[in-house]
C-alpha positions as CSV (number, residue, x, y, z in Angstrom):
1,M,0.0,0.0,0.0
2,S,1.4,3.4,-1.0
3,F,0.0,6.3,0.9
4,S,-0.6,9.7,-0.6
5,P,1.5,12.7,0.5
6,V,0.5,13.8,4.0
7,D,-0.7,17.2,2.8
8,E,-3.0,15.6,0.3
9,Q,-4.4,13.2,2.9
10,L,-4.9,16.1,5.3
11,A,-6.9,18.1,2.7
12,V,-9.4,15.2,2.4
13,I,-9.5,14.5,6.2
14,K,-10.2,18.2,7.0
15,R,-13.1,18.4,4.5
16,G,-16.1,19.5,6.6
17,T,-14.3,18.8,9.8
18,V,-15.1,21.1,12.8
19,E,-12.1,20.3,15.0
20,I,-9.1,17.9,15.2
21,V,-7.7,17.5,18.7
22,P,-4.8,17.9,18.3
23,E,-4.1,18.5,14.6
24,E,-0.3,18.4,15.0
25,E,-0.5,14.9,16.4
26,L,-2.6,13.8,13.5
27,I,0.1,15.1,11.1
28,D,2.7,13.2,13.0
29,K,0.7,10.0,12.9
30,L,0.2,10.4,9.1
31,K,3.9,11.0,8.6
32,K,4.7,7.9,10.6
33,S,2.1,5.8,8.8
34,K,3.5,6.8,5.4
35,A,7.1,6.2,6.5
36,E,6.3,2.8,7.9
37,N,3.8,2.0,5.2
38,K,1.3,1.1,8.0
39,P,-2.3,2.2,8.0
40,L,-3.8,4.1,11.0
41,R,-6.6,2.5,13.0
42,I,-9.6,4.7,12.7
43,K,-12.4,4.1,15.2
44,L,-16.1,5.0,14.9
45,G,-18.4,3.9,17.6
46,V,-22.2,3.9,17.0
47,D,-25.0,3.0,19.4
48,P,-27.8,1.4,17.4
49,T,-30.6,3.4,19.1
50,R,-32.6,3.6,15.8
51,P,-33.0,1.0,13.1
52,D,-32.9,3.4,10.2
53,L,-30.2,5.9,9.0
54,H,-30.6,9.3,7.5
55,L,-28.1,11.7,5.9
56,G,-27.2,13.1,9.3
57,H,-25.8,9.7,10.2
58,S,-24.0,9.5,6.9
59,V,-21.8,12.5,7.7
60,I,-19.6,10.6,10.1
61,L,-19.8,7.4,8.1
62,R,-18.6,9.2,5.0
63,K,-15.6,10.6,6.9
64,L,-14.7,7.0,7.9
65,R,-15.1,6.0,4.2
66,Q,-12.6,8.8,3.3
67,F,-10.1,7.4,5.7
68,Q,-10.6,4.0,4.0
69,D,-10.1,5.5,0.6
70,L,-6.8,6.9,1.8
71,G,-5.7,3.4,2.8
72,H,-6.3,3.4,6.5
73,E,-8.1,0.7,8.6
74,A,-11.7,1.4,9.5
75,I,-13.1,-0.1,12.7
76,L,-16.9,0.3,13.1
77,I,-17.9,-0.4,16.7
78,I,-21.5,-1.4,17.2
79,G,-22.2,-0.3,20.8
80,G,-24.1,-3.4,21.9
81,F,-23.0,-2.7,25.5
82,T,-23.0,1.1,25.6
83,A,-26.5,1.3,24.0
84,M,-27.8,-0.6,27.0
85,I,-26.3,2.1,29.3
86,G,-27.8,5.0,27.5
87,D,-25.8,8.1,26.6
88,P,-27.6,11.5,27.4
89,T,-25.4,13.4,24.9
90,G,-27.0,16.6,23.7
91,Q,-29.9,16.2,26.0
92,N,-30.8,17.3,29.5
93,K,-32.1,13.9,30.7
94,T,-31.0,10.4,30.6
95,R,-31.6,8.6,27.3
96,P,-33.5,5.3,28.1
97,P,-31.3,2.2,27.8
98,L,-32.4,-0.4,25.2
99,S,-33.0,-4.0,25.6
100,T,-30.7,-6.6,24.1
101,Q,-33.4,-7.5,21.6
102,E,-33.8,-3.9,20.5
103,V,-30.0,-3.4,20.2
104,N,-29.6,-6.6,18.1
105,H,-32.4,-5.7,15.8
106,N,-31.2,-2.1,15.3
107,A,-27.6,-3.2,14.9
108,E,-28.5,-5.6,12.1
109,T,-30.3,-2.9,10.0
110,Y,-27.7,-0.3,10.9
111,I,-24.9,-2.4,9.5
112,T,-26.9,-3.2,6.3
113,Q,-27.4,0.5,5.7
114,A,-23.9,1.5,6.7
115,K,-22.5,-0.8,4.1
116,K,-24.0,1.4,1.5
117,I,-21.5,4.0,2.5
118,L,-18.5,2.1,3.7
119,D,-16.2,-0.2,1.7
120,E,-17.5,-3.5,3.1
121,Q,-14.3,-5.4,2.2
122,K,-12.2,-3.0,4.2
123,T,-14.4,-2.5,7.2
124,T,-13.8,-4.3,10.5
125,I,-17.1,-4.5,12.5
126,V,-17.0,-5.3,16.2
127,D,-19.4,-5.2,19.1
128,N,-18.1,-3.7,22.4
129,V,-20.2,-6.2,24.4
130,D,-17.4,-8.6,23.6
131,W,-14.9,-6.8,25.9
132,L,-17.0,-4.6,28.1
133,G,-19.5,-7.4,28.9
134,S,-16.7,-9.5,30.4
135,M,-15.5,-6.9,32.8
136,T,-15.9,-7.7,36.5
137,F,-17.1,-5.2,39.1
138,M,-13.6,-4.8,40.3
139,D,-12.5,-3.9,36.7
140,V,-15.2,-1.2,36.6
141,V,-14.1,0.2,40.0
142,K,-10.5,0.4,38.8
143,L,-11.6,2.0,35.5
144,S,-13.8,4.6,37.5
145,S,-10.7,5.6,39.6
146,K,-9.0,7.0,36.5
147,L,-11.4,10.0,36.2
148,T,-12.6,12.4,38.9
149,V,-16.2,13.6,39.5
150,A,-15.0,17.1,38.9
151,R,-13.8,16.0,35.4
152,M,-17.1,14.4,34.6
153,I,-19.0,17.5,35.6
154,E,-17.0,19.4,33.0
155,R,-19.1,17.6,30.4
156,D,-21.6,20.2,29.1
157,D,-24.9,18.4,29.6
158,F,-23.9,17.1,33.0
159,S,-22.8,20.6,34.1
160,K,-26.1,22.1,33.0
161,R,-28.2,19.4,34.7
162,Y,-26.1,19.8,37.9
163,Q,-26.6,23.5,38.0
164,N,-30.3,23.1,37.4
165,Q,-30.5,20.5,40.2
166,E,-31.7,17.9,37.7
167,P,-30.9,14.3,38.5
168,I,-27.8,12.6,37.1
169,S,-27.6,8.9,37.6
170,L,-24.2,7.4,38.6
171,H,-24.4,4.9,35.7
172,E,-24.3,7.9,33.3
173,F,-20.8,8.6,34.4
174,L,-19.8,5.1,33.3
175,Y,-20.8,5.8,29.6
176,P,-17.8,8.0,28.7
177,L,-15.5,5.5,30.5
178,A,-17.0,2.6,28.6
179,Q,-16.6,4.5,25.3
180,G,-13.0,5.4,26.3
181,Q,-12.3,1.8,27.1
182,D,-13.2,0.9,23.6
183,S,-10.3,3.0,22.4
184,V,-7.9,1.3,24.9
185,Y,-9.0,-2.1,23.8
186,L,-8.7,-1.4,20.1
187,K,-5.6,0.8,20.4
188,S,-7.2,3.4,18.1
189,D,-5.1,6.1,16.4
190,V,-8.0,8.3,15.5
191,E,-11.6,8.4,16.8
192,L,-14.4,10.0,14.9
193,G,-17.4,11.7,16.4
194,G,-19.9,14.5,16.2
195,T,-19.3,17.7,18.1
196,D,-21.6,16.5,20.8
197,Q,-19.2,13.6,21.4
198,K,-16.1,15.7,22.2
199,F,-16.0,14.9,25.9
200,N,-16.3,11.2,25.4
201,L,-13.6,11.2,22.7
202,L,-11.2,13.1,25.0
203,V,-11.9,10.6,27.8
204,G,-10.6,7.9,25.4
205,R,-7.3,9.9,25.1
206,E,-6.9,10.0,28.8
207,L,-7.6,6.3,29.3
208,Q,-5.1,5.5,26.6
209,K,-2.4,7.6,28.2
210,S,-3.2,5.9,31.6
211,D,-2.7,2.6,29.9
212,G,0.7,3.6,28.4
213,Q,-0.7,3.9,24.8
214,E,-0.1,6.7,22.4
215,P,-3.3,8.7,22.7
216,Q,-5.8,8.9,19.9
217,V,-6.5,12.0,17.9
218,C,-10.2,13.2,18.1
219,L,-11.8,14.3,14.9
220,L,-15.1,16.1,15.3
221,M,-17.7,16.5,12.6
222,P,-20.7,18.9,12.6
223,L,-24.3,17.8,13.3
224,L,-26.1,18.1,9.9
225,V,-28.9,20.6,9.9
226,G,-32.2,19.1,8.7
227,T,-34.4,20.1,5.8
228,D,-36.1,22.8,7.9
229,G,-32.8,24.7,8.0
230,T,-33.0,25.1,11.7
231,M,-32.7,21.9,13.8
232,K,-30.3,19.1,13.5
233,M,-31.5,16.3,11.2
234,S,-33.8,13.9,13.2
235,K,-36.8,11.8,12.6
236,S,-38.2,13.3,15.8
237,Y,-38.2,16.7,14.1
238,D,-39.5,15.3,10.8
239,N,-36.7,17.1,8.9
240,Y,-34.8,14.1,7.8
241,I,-33.8,12.4,4.5
242,G,-33.5,8.7,5.0
243,I,-30.9,6.8,3.0
244,D,-33.3,3.9,2.5
245,E,-36.2,6.1,1.4
246,H,-37.6,5.8,-2.2
247,A,-35.6,7.7,-4.8
248,N,-38.4,10.1,-5.4
249,E,-38.6,11.0,-1.7
250,I,-34.8,11.6,-1.5
251,Y,-34.8,13.7,-4.6
252,G,-37.8,15.8,-3.5
253,K,-36.6,16.3,0.0
254,C,-33.2,17.4,-1.1
255,L,-34.9,20.1,-3.2
256,S,-36.8,21.3,-0.1
257,I,-33.6,22.4,1.8
258,P,-32.9,26.2,2.2
259,D,-30.3,27.5,-0.3
260,E,-27.7,28.2,2.5
261,L,-27.5,24.4,3.1
262,I,-26.7,23.4,-0.5
263,Y,-22.9,23.7,-0.1
264,P,-22.7,22.1,3.4
265,Y,-24.7,19.1,2.0
266,F,-22.4,18.8,-1.0
267,E,-19.4,18.9,1.4
268,L,-20.7,16.6,4.1
269,V,-23.0,14.0,2.5
270,T,-22.0,13.6,-1.2
271,D,-19.1,11.7,-2.9
272,V,-18.2,14.8,-5.0
273,S,-14.4,15.0,-4.9
274,T,-12.7,17.6,-2.7
275,N,-11.1,19.1,-5.8
276,E,-14.6,19.6,-7.4
277,L,-16.0,21.5,-4.4
278,P,-14.7,25.0,-5.4
279,A,-16.5,24.7,-8.8
280,V,-19.7,23.5,-7.0
281,K,-19.5,26.5,-4.7
282,T,-19.3,28.9,-7.7
283,K,-22.3,27.3,-9.3
284,I,-24.3,27.5,-6.1
285,E,-23.5,31.3,-5.9
286,N,-24.5,31.8,-9.6
287,D,-27.3,29.3,-10.1
288,P,-28.6,27.9,-6.7
289,R,-31.7,26.4,-8.3
290,N,-29.9,24.1,-10.7
291,A,-27.2,23.5,-8.1
292,K,-29.8,22.2,-5.8
293,H,-31.0,19.8,-8.5
294,D,-27.4,18.6,-8.9
295,L,-27.4,17.9,-5.2
296,A,-30.7,16.0,-5.3
297,F,-29.5,14.0,-8.3
298,T,-26.1,13.2,-6.6
299,V,-27.6,12.0,-3.3
300,T,-30.3,10.0,-5.1
301,R,-27.7,8.4,-7.4
302,M,-25.5,7.5,-4.4
303,Y,-28.2,5.4,-2.7
304,H,-30.3,4.2,-5.7
305,G,-28.1,4.3,-8.8
306,K,-27.9,6.6,-11.8
307,Q,-31.1,5.4,-13.6
308,A,-33.2,5.8,-10.4
309,A,-31.8,9.3,-10.1
310,I,-32.8,10.1,-13.7
311,D,-36.3,8.6,-13.1
312,A,-36.7,10.7,-9.9
313,K,-35.7,13.9,-11.7
314,N,-38.2,13.1,-14.5
315,H,-40.9,12.3,-11.9
316,F,-40.3,15.6,-10.1
317,E,-40.5,17.6,-13.4
318,Q,-43.7,15.8,-14.4
319,T,-45.5,15.9,-11.1
320,I,-44.3,19.1,-9.5
321,I,-43.2,21.5,-12.3
322,K,-45.8,20.4,-14.8
323,K,-48.3,19.4,-12.0
324,N,-49.2,16.1,-13.7
325,I,-50.0,12.9,-11.9
326,P,-47.3,10.3,-12.6
327,D,-47.9,7.4,-14.9
328,D,-47.0,4.9,-12.3
329,A,-49.5,6.3,-9.7
330,P,-51.7,3.5,-8.3
331,V,-55.2,3.2,-9.7
332,I,-57.9,2.4,-7.2
333,A,-61.5,1.4,-8.3
334,F,-64.6,2.2,-6.3
335,K,-68.3,1.3,-6.7
336,S,-70.5,4.0,-8.1
337,G,-73.2,5.5,-5.8
338,K,-71.5,4.5,-2.6
339,P,-69.9,7.0,-0.2
340,Y,-66.3,6.5,0.8
341,R,-64.4,8.5,3.5
342,L,-61.3,10.1,2.0
343,M,-59.3,9.4,5.2
344,E,-59.9,5.7,4.8
345,I,-59.0,5.7,1.1
346,I,-55.7,7.4,2.0
347,L,-54.9,4.9,4.7
348,D,-55.9,1.8,2.7
349,A,-53.8,3.0,-0.2
350,K,-50.8,3.4,2.2
351,L,-50.4,7.0,1.1
352,S,-50.1,8.0,4.8
353,P,-48.9,5.9,7.7
354,S,-51.9,6.8,10.0
355,N,-55.1,8.8,10.3
356,G,-53.3,11.1,12.7
357,E,-50.7,11.9,10.0
358,T,-53.4,12.4,7.4
359,K,-55.2,14.9,9.6
360,R,-52.0,16.8,10.1
361,L,-51.5,16.9,6.3
362,M,-55.0,18.0,5.7
363,K,-54.7,20.8,8.3
364,Q,-51.6,22.0,6.5
365,G,-53.3,21.9,3.1
366,G,-51.3,18.8,2.0
367,V,-54.2,16.7,0.7
368,T,-55.7,17.7,-2.7
369,L,-58.4,16.1,-4.9
370,N,-58.2,17.3,-8.5
371,D,-56.0,20.2,-7.3
372,E,-58.6,21.2,-4.7
373,K,-57.3,21.2,-1.1
374,V,-59.3,19.0,1.4
375,F,-59.2,20.2,5.0
376,D,-62.2,18.2,6.4
377,P,-61.1,14.8,7.9
378,N,-64.7,13.6,7.5
379,F,-64.8,14.4,3.8
380,E,-66.6,11.7,1.7
381,I,-66.6,10.9,-2.0
382,T,-69.6,9.4,-3.8
383,F,-68.4,8.2,-7.2
384,T,-70.6,8.4,-10.3
385,E,-70.1,6.5,-13.6
386,H,-66.8,7.1,-15.4
387,D,-65.3,9.2,-12.6
388,E,-61.6,9.7,-12.4
389,L,-60.2,11.8,-9.5
390,H,-56.6,12.6,-8.9
391,L,-55.5,12.4,-5.3
392,K,-52.3,13.9,-4.0
393,V,-51.1,13.3,-0.4
394,G,-48.1,15.4,0.8
395,K,-45.7,16.5,-1.9
396,R,-44.9,13.2,-3.7
397,K,-47.7,10.6,-3.2
398,F,-50.4,10.2,-5.8
399,A,-53.3,7.9,-6.8
400,R,-56.0,7.7,-9.4
401,L,-59.4,7.1,-8.0
402,I,-61.9,5.7,-10.6
403,S,-65.4,4.3,-10.5
404,E,-66.1,0.7,-11.6
């Protein structure tokens, strides 16, 4: 394996990165790696708290992929043990721990989706239950002695909760120690994490020093802002773009982001080369509309292939720009003269996951029948002979309703 010059590697590694702690140590590690022709061990730990991934998750996974492409060893840790502790990062309360069954189910789907981003042949996947689960109580006591309570309270969310006299369970102090112990066990050279993980990554450095190891470098990535342009991407905020979503959904959702997010999305979630980014930035400044279509096409192509991206673009132009109903919209037949409640039609056709979601869409004007908005959840349709009604639910779901 022949490694690229250090400055070239560093340019790729620093793409979209918020902070490298400390950067001079990373440079030294890269120089040593190149001189000895030995890859660095790059660690990314993920707790499978959700079974599905969105572009926000892809930011850190893409950084791991970039290290792979540079020739380094990627280690993906599935936090089978730490997920059962529950990390309150970014919150002011304890995140509920998961059961073993929930962790195993989520881990399986997480890995399947992560392989869409990582080079599967060059990825080592491990579960920290394999080493943390075998620790004795005395091992935990000895590990706990390596950090003080004062040091733990430096963590931002702990500090705020302590000042607000909100409860902090003792087991929560064990989470950073458990994550740090992963670094000791794996002898990681670099650990990746979001900015909300900085404290935990630094604990890994301290525990490695205590163990006589050369401490890892901490590389922090930003938390991706969601499609609303305000909050971090999350299913809870309904501002996410799932990597397993239908191509049409991905394409359409990418087009819904504010213009100021076009470049960050190109930089953080696409496979556009680092050398191409300046030209992308220029196009965004001069022609944001078409640049956003380029982004939508790129992201859709990454997860569904080029032909699906072409089809999604055509679908958008046909249904949104020209306001036509797509040719592949489902056709649903109904008996003439019989009343049907629109809410039930939408649910039966799986155009909405629930009546509650349909009511929300109706309230927002997101349900139309022949281009007329329907706000009444009790709205009924009585078909006459040769009727054909065009139903649209949300921005990208359609159906043809015809009479038998």
